[in-house]
N, C-alpha and C positions, 0 to 999 in steps of 0.2 A: 606432537600435536601442539599447536599454539592456541591460547585461549585468551580472550578479552570478556572480563567480568564487569559488566556496567549494571549499576543498580538501576532499576526502573524509576521513572518520575513521570507524573501526570502534568507537570508545569509546562506552560507555553512560552515561559520567558525566554527560552532559548531558540524558539522559532525564528529562523533567519527572514529578514526583510530583504526582499530582492528588488532592486533596481531595474530600469531598462524595460518597462513594460507600459503599456497603453493605458492600463486602467487607473483609476484614482489611488490617491496614497492610502497604504495599507496601515490601519491602527490597531496595534495588537489588542485583542480581547482578553477577559479573564481567564484562569486557569480553573480547571476541575469540571466535573461532568454536570453542569447545570445550565437551564437554558435562559441565559441572559445575554440577549443580542446588544451588539453595540448599535449606534444609530448608523443606518446606512448599510448594514450587513447585506451580504449576498442573499439570492432566493434561489431555490431549486425545486423542482417537482419530482416527486417519487414515481418511478414507473415500475409497477410490479412485475410486468412480463419480462423486464430486463433485469431486475434486481438491481437497478442503479438509479441515480437521479439524473435529469436533464436540467442543467443550469439555465435559469431564466433571466437573473440579474447578476453580473459580475461586478464587484467591487473590491479592490485591493490587489497588492502585489503579489499576493499567494497564489494567484492563477497562473502565474509564469511557470509554476512547479507543480501544480495540482490539477488533476482531471485530463481527459483525453479528448481529442477534437476529431469529430467525424462530420464531414459535409458542412463545414462552419459552425457547428454547435458543440457546445462543451457538455461532457457527461462526466460524472463522478462515481466511482465503484462505493460499495457500502462502507468501507474503511475510511476512505476520503471523507465522505459525507458525515459520518459519525464523528470523525475527529473535528472538522470544522464546526459542526454543530456543538460540539463540548466546548470548545474555546468561544463560542459567541460569534463566530464569522459567517454561519451560513443557516438560514432558516429553511427547512425542508417542509414543503407543502404536501398535502394529500393529493392523491392522484385525481380525485374528482371534486375537490374543493380546496379552498384556501386556508383550511385549518393547519396551523403547524403541528406536525408530527411530533410527540413528546419523545424525550430520550429513552423513556421505558420501551416504548414501541421499536426503537432503532436497536436496543440491546437485544430484544428479542428477535430481531430480524438476524443480528450476527449470531444468536445462540442456535438459530435454526439451521446455520450454515448452508442455506439455500442460494446465497449470493456470492459464493466463491470464497468467503472469509470466514475463518474460525475465530473463537476467543483468543486462542494462542496466537494467530496470525495478527489480530488487531493490538494486542498487547505490544508485540515486536514494532508494528507500524507506528503505533502512537510514541513509544519511546524514542525510536530513531527519528521521527518528525520533530519531537520535542528538542533533539540535539541539533537540528537544523538541516538533517540529512535530506535528500530529495529521493522519492520512492515512487516506483511504478510497478505495475503487476509484471511478472516475468513473462516475456513472449507476446506482450500486447504493445502495439506500436503508440507512441503518444499522439501522432497526427496521422490523418489518411484524408486527402482532399476528396477522392472519388467515392471512398465507401461509405455506405449508408448505416446508420445504427443499427439495422437488422443484421449486419455482419458481425457484431460484436460477439454475439454468442456462438458463431461459428468459429471465430478467433479462439475464444476460450476452449472450445470442444477441440479444436485442431491441437492447441497445447495438451490438453488432456490426454488426446489420443497418442500424441508423440511420447508423452510419459509412459502412457501404457505400452506401447511398443517398445519402450527402452526396459521393460519389465521391472520398474520401479515399484516395490511394494509399499514402503513407508516414506524413504527420504524424496524430497520433492523440492524444486526450485519454486519460490513463491514471489519475492520481491526482487527487481533490480534496484540497487541502491547507489546514488551518486554523492559526491562530497558537496557541501554547501558551496554554491556557485552562483554569484550575482549575474553572471552572463549565461546563464542556462538557457537553452532554446529546445522546445519540444520539437521543432522540426529538424534539428541536428544535435540530439543529446549525447552522442559519442557512445564510447563503451562504459558500462557502470564499473564503480570502484569495486563492488563486490556483488555477488547475488546471495540474498538471504534464503537458507534451506531450512526445512524442518523434517524431523524424523520421528515425530511422536515423542512417546515417553522413554524411548530407548536409543541409544547411540545408533548412528547409521551403520550399516553393515560395510564390509570392505567392497563387496560387489556394487552396493548401491553408489558409494563415493567415486568408484572408477567409472562406472555408467555416467554419472553427472560431470564428472571431470571431463570426459571425452565428448560431452555435448554442449557444454556451457564454457565459453572462451574465458569469462571473467573468473576471479577468484571466488572460491565458495566458502561462505561462512554460515555454520550451522548456529540455530538459534535454540536455546533451553530456557525454559521458563518456570521457575519454582518459587512459590509464595511471593510472587509480586517482584521477583529479582529476574532481570533479563541478562542472559549471559550469550556471548557469541564465541565459537571456537572453530578453528581450522585445522586440517592436517597437512603437514609438510611431507610426511611419510607414513606408511602403513606398515608395521612389522608385527606378526602375530607370533606368540610363542611357540616353540615346538615342543609338543609334550613327550616324554620318554616312552 
């Protein structure tokens, strides 16, 4: 078993700036979970039915590697929206008015786990983004020219159904993770460097690992979070002791 033990961090100083984008120049925001938006920050509107935000104003290079595109519109999952809000790059407006949703309400949405992301998932997402990695939800295409936003829920359901068909109880693939890449394109992302997987409080079972490995082409990295410390580990081989 190979293990990488990376201490968690909430700083955005390591967030990569990506060129080759049509948007305006990206200026790094502050670190930490506080609503202090930079001048000219992006804006999005929360859509409760989808559990996502629809981006209305895009500014900055960050959109090269954040959000999915459907029928020419950009949408963010809750983990993306919260992260950008924390670093001051995205104002999330209410569904029925232009009041900015406070971080407290966004945290509650994560805690409810109704938008496809748990606190454990978000901590890993936030940490890897802080290191400059590019993350997308596993099994959800970055772009789709013909698909409407209404198909997003069915995409998520199909992934969930696939995992159910694979008889996975705890271990699950959550994020496709790409190395920092200034030439990353959503239209042709290529294969991820690894897939971030979660298995709850217990290590994944041998059966779960074998099933995931048979279904996911990219290397698997299992995430464990304890007391704010993020650790990733992988299995090169699985040998169980034989009891007498």
